[in-house]
C-alpha positions as CSV (number, residue, x, y, z in Angstrom):
1,M,156.4,61.1,167.1
2,N,156.5,64.9,166.5
3,P,155.1,66.7,169.5
4,N,154.3,69.8,167.5
5,T,152.2,68.6,164.6
6,V,152.3,71.0,161.7
7,F,149.4,71.4,159.3
8,T,148.3,73.6,156.5
9,G,145.0,75.1,155.6
10,A,142.2,76.6,157.7
11,A,141.1,73.4,159.3
12,V,142.9,70.4,160.9
13,T,142.6,67.4,158.6
14,A,141.2,64.1,159.8
15,E,144.7,62.6,159.3
16,V,146.3,65.1,161.6
17,R,143.5,64.6,164.2
18,N,143.9,60.8,164.1
19,K,147.7,61.1,164.4
20,V,147.4,63.3,167.5
21,L,144.8,60.9,169.0
22,R,147.0,57.9,168.4
23,D,150.2,59.6,169.8
24,T,148.3,60.8,172.8
25,Y,146.9,57.4,173.7
26,K,150.2,55.8,173.1
27,L,152.1,58.2,175.4
28,L,149.3,58.1,177.9
29,S,149.5,54.3,178.2
30,I,153.3,54.4,178.6
31,T,153.2,57.1,181.3
32,L,150.5,55.3,183.2
33,F,152.6,52.2,183.2
34,F,155.6,54.2,184.2
35,S,153.7,55.9,187.0
36,A,152.6,52.5,188.3
37,I,156.2,51.3,188.4
38,M,157.3,54.4,190.3
39,A,154.4,53.8,192.8
40,A,155.6,50.2,193.3
41,V,159.2,51.5,193.9
42,S,157.9,54.0,196.4
43,M,156.0,51.2,198.3
44,T,159.1,48.9,198.2
45,I,161.4,51.5,199.8
46,A,158.6,52.5,202.2
47,M,158.8,56.2,201.3
48,P,157.5,58.4,204.1
49,P,154.1,60.1,203.7
50,I,155.7,63.6,203.8
51,M,157.4,62.8,200.5
52,S,154.0,62.5,198.8
53,L,153.6,66.3,199.3
54,V,157.1,67.0,198.0
55,C,156.5,64.8,194.9
56,S,153.1,66.5,194.2
57,I,154.6,70.0,194.5
58,G,157.5,69.0,192.2
59,A,155.1,67.5,189.6
60,L,152.9,70.6,189.7
61,L,155.9,72.9,189.1
62,L,156.9,70.8,186.1
63,V,153.4,70.7,184.5
64,W,152.7,74.4,185.2
65,F,156.1,76.1,184.5
66,V,158.3,73.7,182.5
67,L,155.9,71.7,180.3
68,P,154.4,74.7,178.5
69,K,157.9,75.8,177.4
70,T,159.0,72.4,176.2
71,A,155.8,70.8,174.9
72,H,156.8,71.7,171.3
73,S,160.0,69.8,171.4
74,S,161.2,66.3,172.3
75,T,162.2,67.6,175.7
76,G,158.5,67.8,176.6
77,I,158.3,64.0,176.6
78,F,161.0,63.8,179.3
79,V,159.1,66.5,181.3
80,V,155.9,64.4,181.0
81,F,157.7,61.3,182.3
82,G,159.2,63.5,185.1
83,F,155.9,64.7,186.4
84,T,154.0,61.4,186.0
85,G,156.9,59.6,187.7
86,L,156.8,62.0,190.6
87,L,153.0,61.6,191.0
88,G,153.5,57.8,190.9
89,L,156.1,58.1,193.6
90,G,153.7,60.2,195.7
91,L,151.0,57.5,195.4
92,G,153.2,54.9,197.1
93,P,152.6,55.9,200.8
94,M,148.8,56.3,200.1
95,L,148.6,52.8,198.5
96,S,150.7,51.3,201.3
97,S,148.3,52.8,203.9
98,Y,145.3,51.2,202.1
99,L,147.0,47.8,201.8
100,S,147.5,47.9,205.6
101,I,143.8,47.9,206.3
102,P,141.3,45.0,205.9
103,G,140.1,44.9,202.3
104,G,142.6,47.4,201.2
105,S,143.7,45.5,198.1
106,Q,140.1,45.2,197.0
107,I,139.6,49.0,197.5
108,I,142.6,49.7,195.3
109,M,141.5,47.2,192.6
110,T,138.0,48.6,192.6
111,A,139.3,52.2,192.3
112,M,141.5,51.1,189.4
113,G,138.6,49.4,187.7
114,G,136.3,52.3,188.3
115,T,138.9,54.8,186.9
116,G,139.4,52.7,183.8
117,A,135.6,52.4,183.2
118,I,135.1,56.2,183.6
119,F,137.9,57.1,181.2
120,L,137.1,54.5,178.5
121,G,133.4,55.3,178.7
122,L,133.8,59.1,178.5
123,S,136.6,59.0,175.9
124,G,134.6,56.5,173.8
125,Y,131.5,58.8,174.0
126,A,133.5,61.8,172.9
127,L,135.1,59.9,170.1
128,M,131.9,58.4,168.8
129,T,129.7,61.5,169.0
130,K,132.5,64.0,168.0
131,K,130.6,66.6,170.0
132,D,132.4,69.8,171.0
133,F,132.4,70.0,174.8
134,S,134.6,73.1,175.0
135,F,131.6,75.0,176.4
136,L,132.1,73.1,179.7
137,S,135.6,74.5,180.2
138,G,134.6,77.6,182.1
139,M,132.2,75.8,184.4
140,L,134.7,73.1,185.1
141,F,137.5,75.6,185.9
142,A,135.2,77.5,188.3
143,G,134.1,74.2,189.9
144,F,137.7,73.2,190.4
145,I,138.6,76.5,192.2
146,V,135.6,76.0,194.5
147,V,136.7,72.4,195.3
148,L,140.3,73.5,195.8
149,V,139.2,76.1,198.4
150,A,137.0,73.5,200.1
151,A,139.8,71.0,200.2
152,L,142.1,73.5,201.8
153,A,139.5,74.4,204.4
154,N,138.9,70.8,205.2
155,I,142.6,70.4,206.1
156,F,141.7,72.3,209.3
157,F,138.1,71.1,209.8
158,Q,138.6,67.4,209.0
159,I,134.9,66.8,208.2
160,P,134.3,63.3,206.7
161,A,131.1,64.3,205.0
162,L,132.9,67.3,203.3
163,S,135.8,65.0,202.3
164,L,133.3,62.7,200.6
165,A,131.6,65.6,198.9
166,I,135.0,67.0,197.7
167,S,136.1,63.6,196.3
168,G,132.7,63.2,194.5
169,A,133.0,66.7,193.0
170,V,136.6,66.0,191.8
171,I,135.4,62.9,190.0
172,L,132.6,64.9,188.3
173,I,135.0,67.7,187.3
174,M,137.7,65.5,186.1
175,S,135.2,63.5,184.1
176,G,134.2,66.7,182.4
177,F,137.8,67.5,181.6
178,I,138.2,64.1,179.9
179,L,135.2,65.0,177.7
180,V,136.6,68.4,176.9
181,D,140.2,67.3,176.3
182,T,139.1,64.3,174.1
183,S,136.7,66.4,172.1
184,R,139.4,69.1,171.5
185,I,141.6,66.4,169.9
186,V,138.8,65.0,167.9
187,N,137.7,68.4,166.6
188,G,141.2,69.7,165.9
189,G,141.4,72.1,168.9
190,E,144.5,70.3,170.3
191,T,147.3,69.4,167.9
192,N,150.0,68.8,170.5
193,Y,149.9,65.2,171.9
194,I,152.2,66.0,174.8
195,M,149.9,68.6,176.2
196,A,146.9,66.4,175.5
197,T,148.6,63.5,177.4
198,A,149.3,65.7,180.4
199,G,145.7,66.8,180.6
200,L,144.2,63.4,180.4
201,Y,146.8,61.9,182.8
202,L,146.0,64.5,185.5
203,A,142.2,63.8,185.1
204,I,142.8,60.0,185.4
205,Y,145.1,60.5,188.4
206,N,142.6,62.7,190.3
207,I,139.7,60.3,189.6
208,F,141.7,57.4,190.9
209,V,142.8,59.2,194.1
210,S,139.2,60.4,194.7
211,L,137.7,57.0,194.2
212,L,140.3,55.6,196.6
213,Q,139.2,58.2,199.2
214,I,135.5,57.5,198.7
215,L,135.9,53.7,199.0
216,G,138.2,54.2,202.0
217,I,135.6,56.3,203.8
218,F,132.8,53.8,203.1
219,N,135.1,50.9,204.2
220,S,135.9,52.6,207.5
221,E,132.2,52.9,208.2
222,D,131.5,49.2,207.8
């Protein structure tokens, strides 16, 4: 798989778009599996919760500063595995905490199923309709900034209702990014499957974590 697909002409051909799409889904599937393995390793060794923050920071540094410089070479593949592996490791303590409560395993499975349904449904819709959802990008980015500020504020206030609202907003925003990212591939706006994989993975990861938090809040109120 060539991470930097080269094409000629004014438009990206259907063949190029289909290749980018296939390579993206292939790498996405592998990285999701790898991330799950790293989460299992983290749970097995009982990694302390503080390491989740360390792993998240490390993953963000990779995807923000390293990946853009390496995405057009095979090195980018290793960077993608690096940041998805770190996020998987960081999930371990959270998953362990859910497994320690009554119905925790059901919460995790429900979140996994919900995440899969959201991704497949939205990606399928973008693939079938071939609509251009790039007009959502600005609104989604602005919404993400607002949610980020609210999440930072809630670290100090610890308001359950606000936590629920933030998680719900994250799911909506990341669902929008799935539509945008998939439509960019379909319409030839994204020809680098490494960058496409990174974007879709982050959307899936955040949806899963947010669903976990929402289900956990409702479970605690039972």
